[in-house]
Structure formats: C-alpha cells, structure tokens
N, C-alpha and C positions, 0 to 999 in steps of 0.2 A: 206402374207405368212400364214395366219390363224388368227383365232379369239382368243383373249385373254380370259382366264378364271379365275374364283375367286373360290377358294376351302377355307374351314375352315382349320386350321392348322392341326388338328387331322385328318381330311380327306386326306389331301396331305400326311401326314406321313404314312397313311395306304396305299396310292397309292405307295409310295416308297418302302414300305415293299414287296408289292405284285410284284414289278417289279424285285425283287430279283430272280423271276423265269425265267427271259429271260436275266437278266444282272449281271454282278458283279459289285454290287453297292458299292460305296464309300461315306461316309457321315462324317462330322466333329463330332467329340466326345471329351468330356472333360476328360482329364487325369491330375489329379493334379490341377495346376494353369493354364494349357495351353489346347489348342484345337490342334487335329490332325486328318488328314484324315485316316479313318480305313475302311475295307471292313465291310459291314453291314451284319453280321452274328447273330445268336442268342446269346444273352448276350450283344450285342453292343447297345446303346442307343443314337441315333442321337441327337444332340444338335445345333439348328440353331440359338441360341441365343448367338453369339460371334461376336467379332471384326474381327479377322482373326486367321487362324491356325499359330502355331509357325513356323513351315516348310511349304515351299510351295509345293503344290501337284505335282510339277514337277517328282517327284519321281514314280508317277503312270504310267508315259510315259517312263521315262528315269531313271531305277532303280539305287539307289545308288550303289549298287554292282550287276553285272549281269555275269553269266557263259556265255561266248560266244560259246566257243568250248570245247571239251574235247577229250582225247586222251589216250587209254590204253598203258601202257609202254610194249607192247608185239608186235612184228613185224608180218607182214603178211608173206604169202608164199615167196613173193619177197624180204622180208627183209626190208621193209618200214613200218614206224609207219602210223597208220590210224587216221587222224584228222577229227572228224564230229561235225557238229553243235549241240549245246545243245538243249534240248527240251525247247520250250517256249509257253506261252499262250497268243494268240492273240483274244481272244473271245471278245464279246461286253461287254462294261464297261458303267458305268453311274455314273458321279461325280456330286453329289448333293450338292448345297451350296458353290460352288467356287466363290470367289470374282472375280469382273470383272478384277482387275490388274492382278490376277493370270492366267485368261483366256488370256488376252492379252498378258502376258509373253509368252504362248506357241507360240505364232504367230512370236514373236522375236526369240526364240529357233529355230523355224521351218526354218528360213532363213539359219541356219548353218547346219541342218540335212536333209533338202529337198530342193534342188536347183539344177540348170541345170548341176553344175560340180560335185556334191556329193549327194548321196542319201541313208541314213542310213535305210535300210529296217525294222529293228526292231522298230526303233523310229516311223517311217511312219505308219506301220501296226497298231501299238498301238494306235497312235494319231487318225487315220483314223476310228478305231473301237470303240472310245470313244464319248460319248455324254456328253455334258457339260451343266449343269443346274446351272446358276448362281444365286447369291443372292445379290442384290444392297445393298449399305450401307447407312442406315439412319444416322448413327453416325460414320463419319470417325475418325481414330486416329489422334492425333495431329502430329504424324510423317509421316502420308500419304500425297503424293503429285501426285496421280493419274490424278488429273485434269491437270497437267502441262505435265506428261510424257505419259499418255495414254488417255483412253477415259473417264475418270472420274468414280465416284462411281457408276454410273448406265450404264457404257459404255457397249456396245453390242458386240463389236468385239470379236471373238474367241468363242462366246457362241452360244448354239442352243436354249436354252431357258432362260429367265431372270424372276426371282421372285422379287416381291415388298412385303415388310412386311408391312401389313395394320393394324395391331395389332392383331385381332382375325383371320385374313384371310391373304392368299396369292394371290395377283394378279400375274398370270403367263403368259408371253408374249412368243410366238413362235417368232424365229428369222430366223432360218434356216429351209430348208425342213425336215430335220432330226428331229429338235425339234418339227415342226408342226405335223409330223405324229406321233410323241409319245404323244403329248397333244391330238391329236383327239380321241385317244383311252381313255382318261381319262373322266370320268363322273364329270362334274361340271358346274356351271351357267356361261353364257356369261358376260364379264365385261361389266358394264354399264357406262354411261358417267361420273356419280359423282365419281366412283371409279377409273377410268382413270384419272380424274382431280387430286383427291387425290395422285395418284402415281406419276404424274408430279409435284406437289407441293412438294413431299418428295424428288424427284431429285433435283429441284432447290434449296431447303433449305440445302440440303447436299453439294452441290457444292460451296455455299456460306461460308461454315465452312472450306474450305479449301483455304489458303490465298497465297500460294508458286505458282510462275509463272515465266516463263523465256521465252526468245526468242532464238531459236536454231541458228538464223543467225550468231552471232559471232563464234560459234562452227565451222559452215561451212566456213566461210571466213578466219580464222586464219589458217596459216601454221602449218603442225604437229611439225616441228622443232621448230617454235617459242614457241608453248604451252610444248614441250618436255623440252625445257631449261629454263623454268620460275623459278625463285628463290624460290617459295612459296612451292615446293615439298617436301623440308626438314621440313618445319613447318608442312605441313599436315601429314606427316609420323611419327613426332616425338613421339607421343604417342602410335602409332601402336605396338601390340605385336605379330603380324603375327599369330594370332590363327585361322585365316580362317572362323571365324563365319559368316562374311558378304558373302562369296562366297557359304557356304553351304545352307544358308538361303535363297539365292537369287533365285527367280524364273527363271532368265535369264542367269545365269552362266552355261556353258555348258562343262568346261574343265574335261578332263578324263585321266586316266592312264591305260595301259594294262599290265597285269603281268600274268606269267605262275607260277602256284602253283603245286608242285608235293607232292603226299602223297602215300607212298608205290609204287604201281604199276600203279598209275593213275595220269594224268596231266590236269589241267584245266586252260584254258585261260579266264581270268576274266577282266572285265572293271569296273574300279571304279572311282567314283567322284574323282577330284584332285583339287587344289587350286593354283591361281598364287601367293598367299601370302605365300606359303611355300617355303624355300630356295631350298629344293631338286627339286622343279618343273622344273628348267631350268638348273639343273646341268648335265653337259656333261660327257660322258664317260671317256674324257681325264682328268677330274678333273676341267675343266674351266667351270665357272659360269657367264654368261653375266649379271645376275642380282643377283649378290651376296649381294648388300647392300639393307637394308630395305626400304628406300624412292625409290629406283628403282622398286621394287614389287608394292609398293603402286601406284606410279605414272602409272605403266602398267595397273593396274586395272581401274584407273579412264580415262586414256587415251584410252584404248579400249572401255569402255562404252561410253565416251562422245566425242571421236575424231574419232577413227579409224572406229567404227561402222557407225558413221555419214558419214564419207567420203566414205565408201564403198556402203552403201545402200541409203543415202541422204534423209532419211525420218525417223525422230525421232531417240532417243537416245537408247542404249542398257539397257533399265530400264522401268519398268512398274510402278514405284512410289509407291509400296507396303509399303515402309518404314521400312521393317524388319532390314536392315543393320544399319538403324539409332537407332531403338528402341533397339536392342540388343547388340550393339557395346559396348564392356566393357570399351573402353576409349572415348566413346562419339565422334567418328568421323562422321561428318554429310555430305553426299554426296550432300545436298542441298547447303551447304557452298563451296564445291568444284564446284560445276556447277557456282556459284557466281564468283569464282576466276577465272574460266576458260573462262567465258563470258565477264569478266571485261575489 
C-alpha cells in the first residue's frame, strides 16, 4: 500500500499545519484536565501526548446538533410553505491523532447509517470526505479493552494512516490508498528495519497491558428472551442515575431525536443526539412509556450493544472498547462486568 516513513515530531507537526491549506484539520488539544478534538486554527495547539479525548470524535461526522432543513413561515404563491435543506459543509477533513478504538467505532456506526436499506447522505458524505490518521496507544488506560472488542491499541481498521510514537519520532504507516497518496506527498525518510521492529515491539507490549478478554459465542448462542429475563438487571441498574454520560461519550451510540424549532417567522428542523437512558426517549404521544422503569432502560442499552447488534450483524459487539463509559460513569457501572454476566 506504500512505504512507511519516519519523521521527527516537530517535522510532522509542521506537515499537519501545512495540510490546513487543503483540509479542515482536527487535532487533539488540551483544555483544562481533558483533551478534545478541535479544528486546527491559529491559536490552537495540537497535543499528541494524551491517552484519549474525553469525547469521542464521532461528532466530526455526526454532529451533536445539526440543522437539517429550514422553512420561512411565509407561504409561496400557491399557499404552501417551502422547506429547503440547510447548507452543509462536506469539504475534505483530516483527523490527526484519532485512537484506533475510535476509528473502529465509525465502522460500527456505519452499519447503521450506510446499509442496503438506509443511507444517511450527510453522514456518508462527511465520512467519505474524511481522512483518519490514527495514533497507536503505547500506554492503554486501565479501563480500555479494545483488544477484546476491536482491533487492539494499534488496530488498523477504519484508519488511512497509523502513527507509532517512537519517542522523538513518529513512524507513519499507510493503510489505505487515500492514506498512501497523502503520505507520498510528505517528505520524510523511509522506515528502516530497526524502526519497524521497534514499532512492532511497542504493539506487543501494549497488548500485554490489556488483560480483559471474552468469547462472543455465548452471546450468539443465548436466546434474546433468556437474556432479557435474567434476574441481574435490577442489580446492574441499581446505582444508575440515568444521566446519559455513557451514551454521549460513546463512539458507537447513534440515537437521535428530530425537533422543529420556531423563532419569529422562521422554522428549523434539527437533529440532536438522544439517549436511551432518558425516560422521555420512549415516551409515546399517548402517555404510555414501554420503558418507564430505570432497569428497563439500562437493560436496553446493554442488550442492544451486546445482543441485538450481535444477532443482527453476527460479527462483534456494538462497542469498540474505548472504556469511556467505564472511566466517566459517576456510579461506576462497568460494561465489562455486564459482559461477564451475559456470557456466564
């Protein structure tokens, strides 16, 4: 697919800065105690010395709040309101420093937004116009389990380029044709055998630091109703406060709500992220709520990720193992424990 290159860190950051001429570039930046992906503009300082961003970068493809259509509240000559699509930007994007778990997360979400039955044109156009430059994890967090859920701390699926942090340098490997074409324009020395061996050693050492694993077979073999009626759901949900943190931080949650907002003589139709943890998520217009109890909502979240998704697609769970839901849950609910219960 192309030749790997090695660049000094300051040289690579200069390359990224220059690429702003042809791409809208997003980089991890530190804000307070956390890192976030921000557009690389003047005044923004990239920081690739981080474990992972607090929020996943899914919002770069699937905005948290997006104006879909707009309608001036004035009728045309035939007495009808005119609804038109709101302007959107589908220009080329470059995401630098995305972790492999988050890149893999986009492939999971893709099954929902780009499939033979349904194709979201906005999600697809943004995804296809984006180049993903991954950064492998030399030091996974204790809450990470991408080795079990996805491709591991140096997984390549969903990436166009993958970076290894070798200390003073980055080894950059092309993975797709898109990545190879970009790297071919970058001046840098060709990676030598010693550097490649060092990168592979980092990969092996990183994988050893992740000790969670599971076999998906029990999830495939157990009937949905069997898992649905398990007695442990009340215990799993006992401490949950339905804050929705797990869903908003998750790179693979895709639920949304569509609302019409009217201000003066203008109406906007807006798509917003939503959460199955919220009581209003399943509230019907009749007043009936099929998941009015907390344990029902918690059960739905885990059944969707670990059973319904498995039964529908048969290849992996709806989780990339980033560990954000474990790390930031205010009441310490751990999806790895739930996997153990469901597989037991």
